[in-house]
C-alpha positions in Angstrom: -211.6 25.6 -195.6 -209.2 28.5 -194.6 -209.4 31.3 -193.0 -209.8 34.6 -194.9 -206.9 36.0 -196.7 -206.2 38.8 -194.6 -206.0 36.6 -191.4 -203.9 33.7 -192.7 -201.1 35.3 -194.3 -200.3 38.6 -192.9 -198.6 41.9 -194.1 -196.9 44.2 -191.6 -199.9 46.5 -191.7 -202.2 43.5 -190.9 -199.9 42.9 -188.0 -200.0 46.2 -186.6 -203.7 46.1 -187.1 -203.9 43.1 -185.1 -202.1 44.7 -182.3 -203.9 47.8 -182.3 -207.3 45.8 -182.1 -206.1 43.9 -179.2 -204.9 46.9 -177.3 -208.2 48.5 -178.0 -210.1 45.4 -176.9 -207.9 45.4 -173.7 -208.6 49.0 -173.1 -212.1 49.1 -173.8 -212.9 45.9 -171.7 -210.7 47.5 -168.7 -212.7 50.6 -168.8 -215.8 48.6 -169.1 -215.1 46.3 -166.3 -213.9 49.0 -163.9 -217.1 50.8 -164.3 -219.0 47.5 -163.9 -217.1 46.0 -160.9 -216.9 49.3 -159.3 -220.5 49.1 -158.5 -220.1 45.7 -156.7 -217.4 46.8 -154.8 -219.1 49.9 -153.8 -222.5 47.5 -153.0 -220.4 45.7 -150.4 -218.8 48.8 -148.8 -220.9 51.9 -149.2 -224.4 51.5 -150.8 -226.0 49.6 -148.2 -225.8 52.5 -146.0 -226.3 55.4 -148.7 -229.0 54.0 -150.6 -230.7 51.3 -148.2 -230.5 52.5 -144.9 -231.4 49.9 -142.2 -231.2 49.1 -138.4 -229.9 45.7 -139.9 -226.5 46.1 -141.7 -227.0 42.6 -143.1 -230.6 43.5 -144.6 -228.9 46.8 -146.3 -226.0 44.6 -147.9 -228.5 42.0 -149.3 -230.5 44.8 -150.9 -227.3 46.8 -152.0 -226.5 43.0 -153.6 -229.8 42.9 -155.2 -229.3 46.2 -157.5 -225.8 44.2 -158.3 -228.0 41.6 -159.5 -229.9 43.9 -161.7 -227.1 44.7 -163.8 -226.6 41.1 -164.4 -230.1 40.6 -165.4 -229.5 43.2 -167.9 -226.6 42.0 -169.6 -228.4 39.1 -171.6 -230.4 42.0 -173.1 -227.4 43.8 -173.8 -226.2 40.7 -175.5 -229.2 40.7 -177.9 -229.5 44.2 -178.7 -225.8 44.7 -179.6 -225.6 41.1 -180.9 -228.3 41.6 -183.3 -226.8 44.9 -184.5 -223.3 43.8 -184.4 -224.1 40.7 -186.3 -225.8 43.1 -189.0 -223.8 46.2 -189.0 -220.2 45.0 -187.5 -218.5 44.7 -184.3 -216.7 48.2 -184.3 -219.7 50.3 -184.4 -221.4 48.4 -181.8 -218.2 48.9 -179.4 -218.4 52.7 -179.6 -222.0 52.7 -178.4 -221.4 50.2 -175.5 -218.4 52.3 -174.2 -220.4 55.5 -174.5 -223.4 54.2 -172.7 -221.1 52.5 -169.9 -219.3 55.7 -169.2 -222.3 58.1 -169.2 -224.1 55.6 -166.8 -221.4 55.4 -164.3 -220.6 59.0 -164.4 -224.3 59.7 -163.5 -224.2 57.2 -160.5 -221.2 59.6 -159.4 -223.9 62.6 -158.9 -227.1 60.7 -157.6 -228.7 62.0 -154.6 -228.8 59.8 -151.5 -231.6 58.0 -149.8 -231.6 60.7 -147.0 -231.8 63.6 -149.5 -234.9 62.3 -152.0 -236.0 58.8 -150.2 -237.1 55.9 -152.5 -236.2 58.0 -155.6 -232.4 57.4 -155.1 -232.6 53.4 -155.2 -234.8 53.7 -158.0 -232.3 55.9 -160.0 -229.5 53.8 -159.0 -231.2 50.4 -160.3 -232.0 52.3 -163.4 -228.3 53.2 -164.2 -227.2 49.8 -163.1 -229.5 48.4 -165.7 -228.3 50.6 -168.3 -224.6 49.6 -167.1 -225.6 45.8 -167.5 -226.9 46.4 -171.2 -223.8 48.0 -172.1 -221.6 45.4 -170.5 -223.6 42.6 -172.3 -223.0 44.1 -175.7 -219.2 45.1 -175.0 -217.5 42.0 -174.3 -218.8 39.8 -177.3 -217.8 42.6 -179.7 -214.4 43.1 -178.0 -213.8 39.2 -178.0 -214.9 39.1 -181.8 -212.8 41.8 -182.8 -209.6 40.1 -181.5 -210.6 36.5 -182.4 -211.5 37.2 -185.8 -208.3 39.2 -186.5 -205.9 36.2 -185.0 -205.1 33.3 -187.0 -206.4 29.8 -186.1 -203.5 28.7 -183.7 -202.9 31.8 -181.9 -206.4 32.9 -181.1 -205.9 31.7 -177.3 -202.9 33.9 -177.1 -204.7 37.2 -178.5 -207.7 36.6 -176.7 -206.0 36.1 -173.5 -204.8 39.9 -173.9 -208.1 41.2 -174.3 -209.3 39.1 -171.3 -207.0 41.0 -169.1 -209.3 43.7 -169.2 -211.1 42.2 -166.4 -208.3 41.9 -163.8 -207.2 45.2 -165.0 -210.7 46.7 -164.6 -211.1 44.8 -161.3 -207.5 46.3 -160.3 -208.4 49.7 -161.3 -211.8 49.7 -159.7 -210.7 48.0 -156.4 -207.5 50.4 -155.9 -209.4 53.8 -156.4 -212.1 52.2 -153.9 -209.2 51.2 -151.6 -207.6 54.8 -151.9 -211.2 56.1 -150.8 -211.8 53.9 -147.8 -208.6 55.6 -146.3 -210.7 58.7 -146.1 -212.4 59.4 -142.9 -215.7 57.1 -142.7 -217.9 60.1 -142.8 -216.2 61.6 -145.8 -216.6 58.3 -147.7 -220.4 58.1 -147.0 -220.9 61.9 -148.1 -218.4 62.2 -151.1 -215.6 59.9 -151.3 -217.7 57.2 -152.7 -218.4 59.6 -155.7 -215.3 60.1 -157.1 -214.4 56.6 -158.4 -217.7 56.6 -160.7 -217.0 60.5 -161.7 -213.4 59.0 -162.9 -215.6 57.0 -165.4 -216.0 60.3 -167.8 -211.8 60.8 -167.8 -211.6 57.1 -169.0 -214.4 57.2 -171.4 -212.9 59.9 -173.5 -209.6 58.0 -173.5 -211.4 54.8 -174.4 -213.1 56.3 -177.4 -209.9 58.0 -178.9 -208.3 54.7 -179.0 -211.3 52.5 -180.2 -212.1 54.7 -183.0 -208.5 53.7 -184.3 -209.1 50.4 -185.0 -210.7 48.6 -188.3 -213.5 46.3 -188.6 -213.2 42.4 -188.6 -212.2 40.9 -191.8 -214.2 37.9 -191.3 -217.3 39.7 -190.7 -216.8 42.0 -193.7 -216.2 39.1 -196.1 -219.3 37.2 -194.6 -221.5 40.3 -194.7 -220.4 40.8 -198.6 -221.1 37.1 -199.2 -224.5 36.9 -197.7 -227.2 39.1 -196.5 -228.3 39.0 -193.0 -232.1 38.3 -193.7 -233.1 36.4 -190.3 -232.9 37.6 -186.6 -229.4 36.6 -185.5 -230.8 35.5 -182.0 -233.6 33.6 -183.2 -231.2 31.6 -185.5 -229.0 31.3 -182.2 -231.6 29.9 -180.4 -232.8 27.6 -183.1 -230.0 25.4 -181.7 -230.6 25.1 -177.8 -228.4 22.4 -177.2 -225.1 24.5 -178.3 -226.3 27.4 -176.6 -227.0 25.5 -173.4 -223.4 23.9 -173.4 -221.7 27.4 -173.9 -223.8 28.7 -171.0 -222.8 26.0 -168.7 -219.2 26.3 -169.5 -219.2 29.7 -168.1 -221.3 29.0 -165.1 -218.4 27.6 -163.0 -215.6 30.6 -163.3 -218.5 33.3 -163.0 -219.6 31.9 -159.7 -216.3 31.6 -158.2 -215.3 35.0 -159.4 -218.8 36.5 -157.6 -217.8 34.7 -154.5 -214.1 35.8 -154.1 -214.5 39.3 -155.4 -217.7 41.0 -154.5 -219.2 38.5 -151.8 -215.8 37.8 -150.0 -215.8 41.5 -149.0 -219.3 41.3 -147.1 -218.5 37.9 -145.6 -214.8 38.2 -144.6 -215.6 41.6 -142.6 -218.3 40.0 -141.0 -216.3 37.4 -139.7 -213.7 40.0 -138.1 -211.5 41.2 -141.3 -210.9 44.9 -141.6 -212.3 46.4 -144.7 -208.9 47.8 -146.1 -207.1 44.6 -145.3 -209.6 42.6 -147.5 -209.5 45.2 -150.3 -205.5 45.0 -150.1 -205.9 41.1 -150.5 -207.9 41.5 -153.5 -205.5 43.9 -155.0 -202.8 41.5 -154.4 -205.0 38.5 -155.9 -205.2 40.2 -159.1 -201.7 39.5 -159.7 -202.5 36.0 -160.2 -204.9 37.1 -162.9 -202.4 39.1 -164.6 -200.1 36.0 -165.1 -202.3 33.1 -165.5 -205.2 34.4 -167.7 -202.5 35.1 -170.7 -200.7 32.0 -169.7 -204.0 29.5 -169.4 -205.2 31.3 -172.8 -202.0 30.6 -174.5 -202.0 26.9 -173.4 -205.4 26.3 -174.6 -204.0 26.7 -178.1 -201.4 23.9 -177.5 -203.4 21.7 -175.4 -207.3 22.4 -176.2 -209.8 24.7 -174.8 -211.3 21.8 -173.0 -208.3 20.4 -171.3 -207.3 23.4 -169.6 -210.9 24.3 -168.4 -211.6 20.8 -167.0 -208.4 21.1 -165.2 -210.0 24.4 -163.6 -213.3 22.6 -162.9 -211.9 19.6 -161.0 -209.6 21.7 -159.2 -212.2 24.1 -158.0 -214.5 21.3 -156.9 -211.7 20.1 -154.6 -210.8 23.3 -153.1 -214.4 24.3 -152.6 -214.2 23.7 -148.8 -210.8 24.4 -148.2 -211.1 27.6 -149.6 -213.3 28.9 -146.8 -211.4 27.0 -144.2 -208.5 29.2 -144.7 -210.7 32.3 -144.9 -212.1 31.1 -141.7 -208.9 31.1 -140.0 -209.2 34.9 -139.5 -205.6 35.5 -140.8 -204.4 37.7 -143.5 -202.1 34.9 -144.8 -205.2 32.4 -144.9 -207.4 35.0 -146.3 -204.6 35.8 -149.2 -203.9 32.2 -149.8 -207.3 30.8 -150.2 -208.0 33.7 -152.7 -204.9 33.4 -154.9 -205.3 29.7 -155.4 -208.9 30.4 -156.1 -208.0 32.8 -158.5 -205.7 30.2 -159.9 -208.3 27.9 -160.8 -210.6 30.4 -161.9 -208.4 31.5 -164.4 -208.0 27.9 -165.8 -211.7 27.9 -166.2 -212.1 31.3 -167.6 -209.3 32.3 -169.8 -210.0 29.7 -172.8 -213.8 30.8 -172.7 -213.3 33.4 -175.3 -212.0 31.3 -178.1 -214.3 28.3 -177.0 -217.3 30.1 -177.3 -216.3 32.2 -180.6 -215.4 28.9 -182.3 -218.9 27.7 -181.3 -220.9 29.9 -183.8 -220.8 30.9 -187.4 -219.8 34.4 -188.4 -223.1 35.9 -189.3 -224.4 35.1 -185.9 -221.2 34.8 -183.8 -221.9 38.2 -181.9 -225.2 37.1 -180.7 -224.3 33.8 -180.1 -221.2 34.7 -178.0 -222.9 37.5 -176.1 -226.1 35.6 -175.2 -224.1 32.4 -174.2 -221.6 34.6 -172.2 -223.9 37.3 -170.6 -226.5 34.4 -169.3 -223.6 32.3 -167.9 -222.4 35.4 -166.2 -226.3 36.1 -164.9 -226.5 32.6 -163.6 -223.0 32.2 -162.4 -222.4 35.8 -161.1 -225.6 37.8 -161.0 -227.4 36.3 -158.1 -224.5 34.7 -156.3 -223.7 37.3 -153.9 -227.3 37.9 -153.2 -228.1 34.0 -152.9 -224.6 33.9 -150.7 -225.4 36.7 -148.5 -228.9 35.3 -147.8 -227.8 31.7 -147.3 -225.2 32.9 -144.7 -227.5 34.6 -142.9 -229.8 31.7 -142.8 -227.5 29.5 -141.7 -225.9 31.4 -138.8 -223.0 32.8 -140.7 -221.8 29.2 -141.7 -219.6 29.1 -145.0 -221.0 25.7 -146.2 -223.4 26.9 -148.4 -220.5 29.1 -150.1 -218.4 26.0 -150.6 -221.5 24.2 -152.1 -222.0 27.1 -154.3 -218.4 27.0 -155.7 -218.4 23.0 -156.0 -221.8 22.9 -157.8 -221.2 25.2 -160.1 -218.2 24.2 -161.2 -219.5 20.5 -161.5 -222.0 22.2 -164.1 -219.1 23.6 -166.1 -217.4 20.5 -165.9 -220.4 18.1 -167.2 -220.9 20.8 -170.0 -217.3 20.5 -171.3 -217.4 16.6 -171.0 -220.0 16.7 -173.6 -218.5 19.0 -176.0 -215.9 18.3 -178.7 -212.6 20.1 -178.9 -212.9 23.6 -181.1 -209.2 24.4 -181.1 -208.0 25.5 -184.6 -211.3 25.5 -186.0 -211.7 27.8 -188.9 -214.0 30.4 -188.3 -215.5 31.6 -191.6 -218.1 28.9 -192.1 -221.9 29.6 -192.3 -224.9 28.0 -190.2 -225.8 24.5 -190.9 -222.8 23.2 -189.3 -223.1 21.2 -185.9 -220.1 23.1 -183.9 -220.8 21.1 -180.9 -219.5 17.7 -182.7 -217.6 19.3 -185.6 -214.1 17.7 -186.1 -211.2 19.8 -184.1 -207.8 21.3 -184.6 -208.2 21.6 -188.5 -208.0 24.7 -190.6 -208.9 22.8 -193.9 -211.9 20.7 -192.8 -215.4 22.0 -192.7 -217.4 21.5 -189.8 -219.5 18.4 -190.2 -223.5 19.1 -191.2 -226.0 18.5 -188.9 
């Protein structure tokens, strides 16, 4: 089986279209993750004081991370909703809706009243908008990933997907940079108006992102499949009809998401609790992003050559081995220890995360791919990252400030991903234009001419 003619043999126009799609997905993902990750940073720095005042600062932080988890809980719902319509109506239209929803929700957070002004209404409104953020980002990633993967040819999917996945570190860099700038304000100014500025900036990013996203064309593989086969069943139900495939896809993503949560959102609260200055931690996090900017595209492209599994397994094994040394370095109390530990952890996270986009895309057939990829990715995100800061903060408080539970979280979640990958065959180079009824987990790999074997 071959890819559709519009993908395998490219005209100059099609090559320009692929570059435009890749840039659009990169920009859109950057904006979406700026908005989504900004909340996590603010939850660690400000929200515990502004929306959840308490005489115990640790309890305020735990409550703030609870609202952070609400966004992750909503992400699978967004994956189901936008996956459903994305598989029926197309990828592009859903990406317009997700970007608009995220931008509006984020800008509204910037104008929310505080607990001091309206009492319990303030955190309720905050949680509501966080849930809307989660729904939007739940549909964004799958659509952006498929727009790139389904435009690319079989042996360069990893490379092009790596460009799209740079949106995550760019979004984190942008959000952390803006927050770092705001934390340079007087503490009183930061608590009164400074924290609002990064959220209001989302409105500007929304306008830019929509302009670029409207210029791209629909996925050629989706259009061809839509012409041949009418979607009669609910895509999510078709996805869940093969639970083994979904569980493997979810488990493969748990490790990188958990490590991300520990070394981004939670590390701010943990490191400041053991004596680091907030500004120093934020500066270290900005520096750590450079690792992802280099190694996400590198590992993604490497997965085209070596295979998705091999690259991800390297990251899993490395994370298990480094789980305790990571916090030993952080606990030295030195900037060098903190920076060194976070940079190497990010390197390992990139190895687990970078091949995930093409891996998930190659596990599902075209007519349910948006739903399958979104549901798998977002449940992995929920399990790996959604509750990790909340659980980590609670365990650290329960164990008297010990970092041992944090190391165990990193190691165990990486082991979960390792086991999932160990029972999955390689998917690299697999044709995408196949229909349901094939066993994608055990299908032959690295072939553009062999159709996946029937279940």
